[in-house]
C-alpha positions in Angstrom: 79.3 58.4 108.8 80.6 59.0 112.3 80.1 56.4 115.0 80.7 56.6 118.7 80.9 53.4 121.0 80.9 53.8 124.8 82.2 51.2 127.2 83.2 51.1 130.8 79.8 51.4 132.7 78.5 49.2 135.3 77.8 49.0 139.0 80.2 50.7 141.5 80.0 51.2 145.2 79.7 54.9 146.6 83.4 56.3 146.8 84.4 54.1 144.1 86.0 54.8 140.6 85.1 54.1 137.1 86.6 54.9 133.8 84.5 55.3 130.5 85.8 55.2 127.2 84.4 56.3 124.1 85.8 55.0 120.7 85.1 57.1 117.5 85.1 56.0 113.9 84.3 57.4 110.7 85.4 60.9 111.7 88.5 63.1 111.9 88.5 62.8 115.5 91.2 65.5 116.2 89.0 68.3 114.9 86.0 67.3 117.2 84.9 68.7 120.4 84.3 65.8 122.5 81.7 65.8 125.5 80.2 63.3 127.9 76.5 64.0 129.1 74.5 62.0 131.4 70.7 61.5 131.9 69.0 60.3 135.2 65.8 58.9 135.2 63.1 61.8 135.1 65.9 64.4 134.4 67.1 66.3 131.3 70.3 65.2 129.9 73.3 67.5 131.1 76.7 68.1 130.0 79.1 66.6 132.4 82.4 67.5 130.9 83.7 68.7 127.5 87.3 68.8 125.9 88.0 70.8 122.8 90.0 69.8 119.9 92.7 72.0 121.4 92.5 70.2 124.8 90.7 72.6 127.0 88.3 71.2 129.5 85.3 72.4 131.3 82.9 70.6 134.0 79.7 70.8 135.5 80.1 72.0 139.1 78.8 68.9 140.6 81.8 66.8 139.2 84.6 69.4 139.5 87.6 67.7 141.5 86.1 64.2 140.9 85.9 63.6 137.3 88.6 64.2 134.6 88.2 64.3 130.9 90.9 63.4 128.4 91.4 62.3 125.0 93.9 60.2 122.9 93.8 61.5 119.3 96.2 58.6 118.1 93.4 56.1 119.3 90.5 58.1 118.4 89.1 57.7 122.0 88.0 60.1 124.7 88.0 59.1 128.4 86.1 60.0 131.5 87.9 59.1 134.7 85.2 59.2 137.6 86.4 59.3 141.2 84.6 59.4 144.5 81.4 58.5 142.9 78.2 59.4 144.6 74.5 57.8 144.2 73.5 61.1 142.4 76.0 60.2 139.7 73.7 57.4 138.6 72.7 57.8 135.1 73.1 56.8 131.4 76.3 58.5 130.2 76.6 59.5 126.6 79.5 60.4 124.3 79.0 63.4 122.0 81.3 64.5 119.1 80.7 68.1 117.7 82.5 70.2 115.0 82.7 73.7 116.4 80.4 76.2 114.6 78.6 73.3 112.6 75.8 71.3 112.8 77.8 68.2 112.7 77.0 66.3 115.8 77.2 62.6 116.7 76.0 60.6 119.6 77.1 57.4 121.2 74.3 54.7 122.3 75.0 55.3 126.1 76.3 53.3 128.9 74.7 52.8 132.4 76.5 53.8 135.4 75.0 52.7 138.8 76.3 54.0 142.1 75.0 51.9 144.8 76.1 49.7 147.8 
């Protein structure tokens, strides 16, 4: 059974940086598309960034140029580097692993990121 564990959340000042990590176990990590989602209070969960098994990336418009997703298949880990953080980036961030064209789908427990002075 697959398991995803996020880390790296916390309190950061506006304009600051934070790096989230998501360690996967129990899955063949390299074949999964990996994504970072976020959910702010009172809002729907949204896809922030995704990296495919082949390394292609895509981002929601609001984070383009500020966030970068990457993966290390040797460490079964996906990262989200967040720069120039804004108050509106405050949310619980979730890691997701999905096998393309299948129903195989795993979620982490989430990590809180709070951007505030």
